[in-house]
N, C-alpha and C positions, 0 to 999 in steps of 0.2 A: 505494499500500496502506501505511494506516495500521497505527499500532507506540504502544500503550497501555500505556502502564502503570497496571494497573489498579489496586493497589491506589491508589493517588493517584487513580483515578477514583471507587473508589468510598470513598475518602474525600470526595470534593466533592460527591457526590450526595446522602450522609449531613448535609452543611453546607450541601444548595441551601434555596431558601425551597420549589421547584415540588418537593414529595416526591413517592418514589413504592415500588414494591412491591419492590424493588433492597435484597436484603439482606445476601446475598454473593455469593462467587465464582460461583457456576452461575445464577443467577439475571442477575444483570450478563452474562455468558454467552450467556444465551438472547434479551437483548434487545439485545444489539450483533451478535447474529446475524441478528434480524430487520431490524436499520438497516440491517444490507451487506446481505441479499437486498433492499432495497428501492431500495437506491444502487447495485446492482452494483459496488460494493467489494470488495477486502478487505483482511482486521484481520489482525494479531496480536497477543495480552492477556498480556503478562510480567507472574505474579504475585511480589512476596514470597514468601520460603521454599519448603516442600518441597510447600506446597499439603496434600489429603486421601491418604490413605491408596490408597483406591479413585478413581480421577480415568477410572473409565469416563463418569460422565457428560456429560465434557468433550468424549467421541470424536467424538459426533457434532452436530456443532456448523457445518457445514457450509463457507463461505466465511469465518469466521474459525477462525485457529491460536493455540491455548492453550498458554502453557507456564508453566512454574514458575523462581524463579532456582533454587534447592535452599539449602541450609544456607549453606557459604558465598561465596554474592554477593547480590545484590539486584538488582529488574529495574532497576534508576538502569543497573550494571556494564552486563546484559544485553543490552538496549533500546542504549546504547553500542557493544559491539561489534557490536551486529548493522549498524549504521549505520554502523560502520568496514569492514565487509566487505563492504558492498553497492557493487554497478558501479556503480549509479544511484541515489548519494542524493537526487537532487534530485525524482525521485520518490517520498518515501518522507514521508510527516508523521507527528511521535512528538506526540501524546498525554498534556500532564504540565506540573501544575504547578510542578513544581521544578526553580528558577532555574539552577542546575548544570547540570543535564541540557538542558534546553533551551538554555543557550551551548551545549554540549560538541557537539548534534548541527545548532544552527544553523551551528558552524563547519565543522563537515562540508556544507553546504548543504540539509541535507534542514530543512522547514519544520515550524512547531511550531504548540500550537492548546492555550492552558489546556484543565485537566480541566472547569472550570465553564462553559466556553464548547463545547465539544465535548459535553458533556450537555445542552444547550441545542438544542443543533444536530439531536443523536439522538433528542429527546424532539418536537421540529417536524417532522422527516419520520415518527416515527410516527404521532403524528397526522393527521399529510394522506395516509398510509398508498399514494401514488402508487407505480406501476412509474417507473423511472426507466431502462430498458433499453430495446432501438431494435427495436422491435419494429413491422413493418407496422402502420398502421393498419389492413386489412382484416383482420387477424387479432381486430385486436379488436372490429371494428364485423361483423365476419363478412359474410356471404353476401348478395352483396342477391336480390331475391325473378327477376332473370333470369339470375342466375346456378347462381340455386336449381334452376330447371326445365334448367337447361341437363344439369345433372347429373342429374338425375331423365330425363331424355329418355336421355341415353348411358348410362342403365346399364338402361333400361327399366323405370325405378320408378315412371310416373306413370301414375297412374291415368283 
């Protein structure tokens, strides 16, 4: 599970040399969903603040959970609490360039990656566009001519 400091990642994206069309939380979530669909991982992005009044666009993002810290907290605190509550923090990766947050989650044995490094990883994976899910080669390659003939014979469809 990858837990992302969304506000920190957006800042890193805007500072990056490799400009992208990601300008807001919704665009970021859509990009991250494509990334997680390709990698087969699951993620959760936490943004500072309450977010937009209408959060319906965040509802259909598949392998990505979206949370907002609210008015009385911040994303760093929410992420720290999630890591502290985890029964398996070693299975967590936290994305943030915030030194204090990285030290806090590292103390719980979660791994960390800086936002700019993670974003480079996301862009690289999206450029490759490959699926890393474990599907049988036969599914991707299709049936051989012999197998096709057998199925046609079985269903009486050979002419």
